[in-house]
C-alpha positions, 0 to 999 in steps of 0.5 A, a space after each residue: 540765147 533767148 530761144 535756149 531759155 524758152 526751150 529749157 523752161 518748156 522742158 522743165 514744165 513738161 517734166 514737172 507736169 509728167 512727174 505730178 501726174 505720175 505721183 498723184 495718180 487717180 484713185 482706184 475703184 476696188 469695187 469695179 475692179 476684177 479680183 486678182 485672186 479669189 481664196 479662203 482665209 485658210 489658203 491665205 494663211 497657208 501661203 503666209 506661213 510657208 513663205 511670207 516674203 513671197 506672199 507679200 509680193 503676191 498679194 500686197 495692194 492687190 484686189 482679192 475676193 475672200 470667203 469666210 465666216 463673220 466672227 465679229 462686227 465692229 460698227 465703230 470702225 466700219 469693219 468686221 472680223 472674218 474667221 478670227 484672222 482677217 480684219 475687213 473695213 468697208 469703203 462705204 457704210 457697213 452693209 446692213 445684211 451682215 450677220 455674225 456667224 454667216 459665211 460671206 464673200 467680200 472683195 477688197 484691197 489686201 493691205 498686209 499682215 499685222 503681226 501684233 494683232 496676228 490678223 490680215 488687213 483688207 480695206 475698201 471692201 464690198 460684199 460680193 453677191 
């Protein structure tokens, strides 16, 4: 009887540890990841216009590289707007060399499309040189 109780406790401990490790995975380092997709704002917009459900499945939580013109800089939120359609926040500080009107290539995690603001959202971004 005692042996069965010990085995049961041991199994619960193993299951508990496994569940904890599965739920609380380590943080991703987007900057060191290879981009899953490299595209322009127009290509991204075209895919969402043609079939937004498939586009969400394809890009959601993926690392993407995006090339576009910087249309505004928001230092308060540590972000920029690209081609008036993509809001990008940076992982660390806003890079000093970003100039409004300049074409820039960034890499970040695609969050989705904000229908209220009508813009795409990307976070944990860095500038690709």
